C-alpha positions as MATLAB code, in Angstrom:
seq = 'MAGKWAHFPAVVASRQRQFSSTPITCSDSDKSNGGHISDISGYTDQLNSEAEYPLILKVMQATLESVHDGPMACPWWGVIAGSAFALRTLLILPVHIYQQRAQARARKLAGISKLWYRPMRASLELELATRTPPATDKEFAQLLSKRLSRRHHLLMFRQGCHPIFSVLLPMTQIPIWMSMTFCLRHLSGRLIPWLDSATAALPAAAPGMTSEGILWFTNLVATDSTGMLPAITGLVYFANALVQLYRRREYALANSPDGAISKTSWLSHIVPYLGFVAPPVITYVAMSQPSAIVLYWLASSSFTLAQKLVFHNQKLRKLLKFNYIKDKAI';
ca = [
     139.443   95.076  112.292;
     138.949   93.163  109.055;
     136.811   90.628  110.845;
     134.112   93.231  111.402;
     134.072   93.960  107.671;
     134.164   90.378  106.422;
     130.925   90.954  104.535;
     132.562   93.858  102.668;
     135.606   92.180  101.058;
     135.926   94.789   98.342;
     135.994   97.613  100.851;
     138.387   95.805  103.185;
     140.724   95.001  100.313;
     140.751   98.517   98.919;
     140.524  100.878  101.855;
     139.463  100.285  105.439;
     138.321  103.810  106.165;
     136.079  103.379  109.179;
     134.507  105.861  111.556;
     137.280  107.348  113.638;
     137.882  110.470  115.629;
     141.642  110.252  115.014;
     142.896  113.361  113.224;
     144.627  112.791  109.882;
     147.822  114.722  109.209;
     148.796  115.808  105.719;
     152.308  115.894  104.374;
     153.755  119.001  102.768;
     153.026  117.591   99.322;
     149.427  116.947  100.312;
     149.021  120.479  101.624;
     150.330  121.853   98.353;
     147.759  119.666   96.600;
     144.863  121.546   98.167;
     144.663  119.327  101.234;
     144.048  116.106   99.267;
     145.758  112.996  100.606;
     147.563  111.380   97.738;
     148.941  108.397   99.641;
     145.907  106.204  100.351;
     147.992  103.613  102.200;
     149.269  106.265  104.581;
     145.716  107.554  104.895;
     144.423  104.177  106.042;
     147.347  103.477  108.335;
     146.294  106.369  110.560;
     142.789  104.960  111.094;
     143.651  102.523  113.843;
     141.289  103.626  116.591;
     137.615  103.073  115.773;
     134.828  104.753  117.728;
     131.766  102.791  118.715;
     129.353  103.952  116.049;
     126.119  102.152  115.124;
     126.484   99.438  112.535;
     124.111  101.187  110.117;
     126.515  104.144  109.845;
     129.427  101.837  109.087;
     127.436   99.977  106.460;
     126.302  103.206  104.791;
     129.791  104.671  104.691;
     131.289  101.443  103.358;
     128.636  101.326  100.629;
     129.129  104.973   99.626;
     132.897  104.579   99.458;
     132.688  101.333   97.480;
     130.517  103.094   94.877;
     132.857  106.090   94.797;
     136.005  103.967   94.507;
     134.487  101.274   92.294;
     135.014  100.707   88.573;
     132.576  103.496   87.660;
     134.545  106.045   89.722;
     131.381  108.023   90.399;
     132.019  111.527   91.759;
     130.788  112.323   95.242;
     127.881  114.484   94.097;
     126.592  111.548   92.021;
     127.098  109.108   94.888;
     125.150  111.326   97.297;
     122.262  112.074   94.939;
     122.132  108.478   93.717;
     122.075  107.118   97.263;
     119.089  109.349   98.074;
     117.154  108.036   95.063;
     118.194  104.430   95.740;
     117.183  104.525   99.420;
     113.860  106.146   98.557;
     113.132  103.649   95.796;
     114.238  100.438   97.490;
     113.312  101.040  101.134;
     110.845  103.892  101.569;
     108.690  103.638   98.425;
     107.509  100.050   99.138;
     106.497  101.079  102.666;
     104.616  104.082  101.281;
     102.723  101.891   98.807;
     101.847   99.383  101.525;
     100.611  102.135  103.837;
      98.461  103.746  101.145;
      96.839  100.421  100.311;
      96.299   99.736  104.019;
      94.489  103.069  104.376;
      92.217  102.129  101.481;
      91.413   98.769  103.111;
      90.714  100.473  106.434;
      88.225  102.801  104.751;
      86.335   99.852  103.294;
      86.355   97.966  106.586;
      84.830  100.977  108.337;
      81.619  100.351  106.424;
      81.642   96.676  107.337;
      82.028   97.474  111.015;
      78.828   99.556  110.962;
      76.855   96.425  110.009;
      77.789   94.786  113.307;
      75.947   97.292  115.464;
      72.437   95.827  115.410;
      73.314   92.111  115.783;
      75.858   92.812  118.531;
      73.362   95.058  120.330;
      70.711   92.322  120.218;
      73.230   89.724  121.397;
      74.296   91.903  124.307;
      70.663   92.562  125.311;
      70.035   88.805  125.518;
      73.229   88.311  127.507;
      72.308   90.975  130.071;
      68.599   90.094  130.265;
      69.083   87.898  133.341;
      71.636   90.127  135.005;
      70.867   91.288  138.552;
      70.849   94.193  139.043;
      70.154   95.156  135.423;
      72.723   97.230  133.576;
      72.093  100.931  133.265;
      71.866  102.578  129.859;
      75.304  104.094  130.337;
      76.865  100.744  131.271;
      75.154   99.058  128.328;
      76.428  101.695  125.887;
      79.975  101.467  127.236;
      80.031   97.671  127.070;
      78.616   97.663  123.531;
      81.130  100.268  122.385;
      84.000   98.317  123.904;
      82.969   95.088  122.156;
      82.483   96.817  118.807;
      85.861   98.497  119.126;
      87.601   95.259  120.079;
      86.128   93.384  117.131;
      86.907   96.240  114.743;
      90.549   96.440  115.863;
      90.902   92.654  115.537;
      89.599   92.815  111.977;
      91.984   95.671  111.154;
      94.936   93.708  112.517;
      94.018   90.632  110.474;
      93.734   92.713  107.312;
      97.023   94.518  108.002;
      95.484   97.977  108.060;
      95.355   98.863  111.745;
      96.116  102.553  112.489;
      99.234  101.435  114.334;
     100.741  100.532  110.958;
     100.693  104.228  110.025;
     103.941  104.645  111.974;
     105.783  102.304  109.594;
     106.614  105.090  107.141;
     108.130  107.552  109.643;
     109.878  104.652  111.408;
     111.522  103.867  108.061;
     112.187  107.415  106.895;
     113.605  108.973  110.053;
     116.377  106.401  110.791;
     117.510  106.401  107.155;
     117.478  110.202  106.936;
     119.363  110.615  110.202;
     121.887  107.877  109.399;
     122.723  109.338  105.987;
     123.040  112.816  107.506;
     125.432  111.569  110.196;
     127.385  109.498  107.676;
     127.862  112.494  105.375;
     128.917  114.647  108.324;
     131.685  112.172  109.055;
     132.721  112.000  105.406;
     132.835  115.808  105.412;
     135.193  115.903  108.380;
     132.624  117.014  110.953;
     131.793  115.603  114.377;
     128.544  113.673  114.747;
     126.089  115.053  117.330;
     125.350  112.751  120.300;
     127.964  110.257  119.090;
     131.188  112.253  119.177;
     132.568  114.055  122.168;
     132.613  117.832  121.922;
     136.358  117.767  122.652;
     137.172  115.077  120.076;
     139.507  115.908  117.204;
     137.890  116.492  113.832;
     138.081  113.490  111.498;
     139.584  113.917  108.056;
     137.293  114.514  105.116;
     137.106  111.707  102.596;
     139.406  112.160   99.585;
     137.584  113.946   96.790;
     134.937  115.595   98.953;
     136.581  118.995   98.511;
     136.522  118.927   94.716;
     133.868  116.508   93.475;
     130.804  118.701   93.821;
     128.721  120.123   90.993;
     127.648  123.497   89.635;
     128.620  126.296   92.033;
     129.189  124.060   95.095;
     132.214  122.049   94.020;
     133.483  121.804   97.604;
     131.079  119.458   99.384;
     132.846  119.892  102.718;
     132.228  123.630  102.945;
     128.905  125.372  103.477;
     127.308  127.097  100.503;
     128.414  130.709  100.843;
     125.821  131.868   98.301;
     122.928  130.401  100.291;
     121.317  129.168   97.071;
     121.503  125.461   97.895;
     119.780  125.822  101.302;
     117.181  128.152   99.752;
     116.346  125.688   96.960;
     116.100  122.876   99.490;
     113.694  124.927  101.594;
     111.556  125.678   98.537;
     111.297  121.967   97.701;
     110.242  121.222  101.290;
     107.635  123.987  101.002;
     106.334  122.487   97.736;
     106.019  119.101   99.463;
     103.952  120.621  102.265;
     101.776  122.515   99.781;
     101.061  119.429   97.656;
     100.260  117.392  100.757;
      97.821  120.028  102.032;
      96.109  120.326   98.632;
      95.711  116.563   98.357;
      94.203  116.252  101.847;
      91.714  119.047  101.204;
      90.771  117.702   97.784;
      90.186  114.213   99.152;
      88.143  115.569  102.078;
      85.954  117.636   99.751;
      85.390  114.783   97.317;
      84.420  112.300  100.015;
      82.192  114.622  102.045;
      78.465  113.901  101.598;
      77.467  117.558  101.395;
      80.426  118.610   99.267;
      82.126  120.516  102.087;
      84.776  119.663  104.603;
      83.052  118.235  107.640;
      83.582  119.775  111.062;
      86.189  117.877  112.993;
      88.418  118.545  115.973;
      90.711  121.562  116.012;
      93.727  119.227  116.016;
      92.770  117.701  112.652;
      92.782  121.209  111.162;
      96.217  122.040  112.567;
      98.056  118.832  111.647;
      98.034  119.447  107.844;
      99.733  122.820  108.393;
     102.545  121.398  110.522;
     104.392  120.511  107.330;
     104.984  124.217  106.721;
     107.204  124.352  109.828;
     109.883  122.227  108.171;
     110.894  124.546  105.250;
     112.175  127.494  107.324;
     113.782  125.161  109.869;
     115.543  123.114  107.180;
     116.704  126.263  105.398;
     118.128  127.744  108.592;
     119.915  124.527  109.595;
     121.219  123.941  106.050;
     123.008  127.293  106.117;
     125.535  125.845  108.585;
     125.807  122.314  107.158;
     128.301  120.940  104.622;
     127.042  121.063  101.053;
     127.163  117.246  100.938;
     124.411  117.017  103.551;
     122.275  119.728  101.963;
     122.624  118.024   98.579;
     121.300  114.805  100.106;
     118.375  116.654  101.680;
     117.584  118.295   98.345;
     117.752  115.012   96.404;
     115.625  113.170   98.969;
     112.935  115.869   99.154;
     112.884  116.198   95.347;
     112.181  112.481   95.048;
     109.373  112.831   97.602;
     107.842  115.720   95.655;
     107.962  113.786   92.386;
     106.432  110.765   94.132;
     103.521  112.837   95.464;
     102.842  114.350   92.048;
     102.915  110.968   90.316;
     100.691  109.285   92.906;
      98.209  112.146   92.656;
      97.038  110.656   89.361;
      93.635  109.126   90.102;
      93.924  106.359   87.502;
      97.234  105.257   89.000;
      95.808  105.390   92.520;
      92.899  103.205   91.444;
      95.290  100.785   89.746;
      97.426  100.526   92.893;
      94.296  100.201   95.088;
      94.890  103.473   96.926;
      92.181  105.797   98.171;
      91.154  107.790   95.121;
      88.705  110.554   94.237;
      85.724  109.320   92.261;
      84.847  111.266   89.139;
      81.259  111.831   90.221;
      82.413  113.407   93.473;
      84.577  116.038   91.818;
];
């Protein structure tokens, strides 16, 4: 088992708590101690059968436990909140900055692409002048549009701002968010959906999870009986959706030639409001989740809200080469 964790010597040396569906039994002294397992060696000896979980979950749990058990002895609430800020800062924020700058480059390249229309039209007319039978107007328009589109997409790829790159941010956010949620479920003594069998025995909660919370939710394994933590998390998600909608509308107004939002497809009007579906869903789901998971959701969404407010500053957006609202357009 240690061979799999060779790149985590500190964790292997201290405590090889890996993902396992083996139930952990407590001695009478442990039960009298509120369910905490005082004998760490006995705790690790029972973790002999390891389920086949993805490597990213093992790495995340090993990292969280090494921070919790390290020299700083950080409590679990600090480990969870700090991991949310660290993941956002080190992994997601750079992708967000890259994507924002790519969108700004794409907007500039759109103007360049318009300059190709006349020369490419003339070139295509010369190319089809000797064609028999001659191309119809519809065929000519389709062929010209296809060539313009191909050249535009090639330019976008070379400049690293093709629309396909817009999926980089959700492709980074979703796996990290899901992996941390599953990891915290396991640390809280809960089964992991789609990975654990419905008939599997519940794993043991990590030592300290029942007492190292903060404020009114000191037990991170239990759900928040007051409902305040899920409600606050839902409000932060709602604030994120509201800020995002305001920014999209403000940018559309500032960059519209006539000072009004241009008429577009019905789908483009619906998409900005889809963010308001998440707050009630998150609040409802959080009511049945361990406080550790809800705390992570709250910390992660709070970082996102602060990021949106900071990047709303037009001087900063201009400095970072993002799309920004010009003063004369306001």
